Each structure stands twice: as structure tokens, then as C-alpha cells.
N, C-alpha and C positions, 0 to 999 in steps of 0.2 A: 395773790398774797400781798398783804399790806406791808408797808415799810417796817412797822414794828415786828411783824412776824418774820420778815426777811432778816432783819438784824438778829433776832433771836436764833434763827436757824444757822446763821453764820457763826454766832457765838458758840453754839453747840458743836459745830464742825471744828472750830478753832480749839475748843476744849479737848475734843477727841484727838487733835493733832498735838496735844501737849502744851498748848500756849495758854498761860494763865490769863484770866480776865483782867487782872490789874496791869498787864503788860501792853495793853492797847486801848484805843477808843475807836468806836465805829459810828459812822453817820451814813444813813440811807435817806436820800431825798429825791423828789421829783424835780426834773429840770425840763420844763416844757412837756413834751410827750415822751420823755425818756427818763430813765432812772440812773442815779449815780450812787455808787457805794465807795466810801472813802474810809480807809483804816489808817490811823496814826499809831505807829508802834512806839511805845514810851520806854522800852527796855532794850538796851543795845545787845544784850545776850540772846535776844530772840532773832533768829535768822529770818530775814524778810522773805527769802525764797519759800520758806514753809508757809508763810501767810499767803503769798501769791498763788501757791498750789491750791490752797483751799478756795481762794477767790475765783480761780478758773472755772469752777463748777457753777458759779452764779453769773458769770459774765456771758452775755450773748449779744451779738451784733448782727443785724440783718443786712445783707449785701445784695446788690444787683447781680444776678447770676451771669450776666454777659460781660460787664466791665469791672465788677468787683467793688463798685462805689458803695459807700455806706448809705443805707436808706434811712430817711428820717422817720422817727416814731417807733416805739416799742423796743428800743435797745436798752440794755443794761450795761453800764460801764463800771468796772471795778478797778480800784487803785489802792495800793498800800505803799506807805512811805514812812521813814523814820521821822519822829518829831524833831523839828529843827532846833528847838531850844535844848532838848536832851542831847542831840548830836553835837551841838556847839560846846556844851559842858563836858561831854566825854572826850572830845578831840582837843580841848584846851590844854591838857597835859602833854600833848604831842606837838604843840606849836613850835617849841624850840628845836626839836629834832627835825621837823619838817623844814624849818628855815635853814638849818644846817645842810639838808639835802639839796635845797634849791641853790644855795650858795657854793656848794662843793664843786670842785673841778673834776667831775666824773667823766669818764669816756662816754661819748655820745653813742646811743643805740646799742649799748651793751648792758645787760641786766646785772644790777648790783644787789646782793642780798642785804636788805636793810632791817629785817626783823625775822625772828624765828618763833615758832609756836610748838610746844610739846605738851599735850594734855590728852588724856583718854586714849592713848595709843596712837595719836596722830602726831607725826613729825612733819611740820610744814615750814616753808620759808616765804617771805615776801620780797619780790624783786622790784626794783625801781629802774625804769628805762628813761634816762634823762632826755635824750634827743627826741624820743617818741612821745614823751609826756604821759606815760601810763605806768600803772603798777599791776602786777599779776601774782597771784598766790599759786604755789606749787608744792607737791610732795617733796620732802627734803631730798635734794639732789636728783629729782626726777622730773616728771612732766607736770604741766599746769593742771589745776583742779577745775575741770569744766571751762566755762567761758567767764572767767572772773577778772576781766580787765577793768581797771578803774582809772578814770582821767586823773592825771597828777601834774597839772600845769601851774598850780599855785600852792602857796603854803597851806591854805585852808583845806583844799582837796587832798593834799598829802596827809595832813593831820587826821582827816576823817578816815582815810584808808588805813592808817596806822591804828586808830582807835578800833575800827571794825575788826581788823586782823588780830589785834591783841585780845579782843573778847570772843571772837568766833573761830579764829584760825582760818578765816576765809574772807573774801570780799563779795558779799551778795550783790547781785544786780538789782538796782532799784531806780 
């Protein structure tokens, strides 16, 4: 399959997953004897976990059967990430709130609810753990939503988590 055919197949699968073509850009290229698939998501309302689930079908890595080492040649690596410029623009409006959280005298290692999300029948909250420097999304008053820990050790990362949570009601891993 050529790079052009592969990118067309990925676009078709993303379309089936309900992700519009305008929400991402895709690049498939050869890197020596291996192939690299890179998707930049340009719309914060697209959950990157959905994009990664589609990419899992196309990624394959050959490993040594005894030690598990990655073998050179014939591998296809796939990666999806939010576009940096888009993420900076989206998180800009949360910079002040993030700075307040960093400066606040919050108890260490105790989750503080810093945001709520109520849409489409989903009631969720975002907790900030100051001493541990991470944020986690959970069902309102309940348990966490999968493995949605997000590093929160500086203003920029806290603002990014607040922007993602505000748009998705979750913090996807990426």
C-alpha cells in the first residue's frame, strides 16, 4: 500500500468514526526502512482517544520474540496529537484560572474540584491535586473516568487540562 493509499484508508476510517476531515491533518511518510503516520488534530472538540483507536489498526511494530526489542525495518509507527497552536489558543482563556490554582494555598495531596461539566447527560468534575501535580476527571461525586491523569505542574499544563475538560468533559491521554 502506498503512502497516498494508506492516508486515504485512514481518512475513511476516521470518517466512519465520526471525525470530520476538517478537524485534522494527516501525514504518512517513509523514515528509512519504516513508515510514520502523524495526525494533528485541529479541533479541540475531537477526543484524541477516538483518533488513536483508529490508528491502532494501522500501527504494527516487529519485535524480537525472545527479548522484545524492536526490530529495524518494516515497522509502521502511528501518532496523533493536538495541534500546538490550536491548543495554545484554546487554553489561553484559562491562563488566569490556572495561575490562581498554582498560587492558591490548597492542601497538598487532596483533590480539589476546580471545574464541572454537565452536557449530554454527563455530570463530571475535574479535580486538582496540588502536591502530586496532576488533574483527574471523574463522574460527579464518583470514581475517575478511566485513566485520565494529566500532569499539572505549571500554569500552561493546568490551562490545557481546563480547556480540554471544558470542551470534552474529559482529559484524553495524548
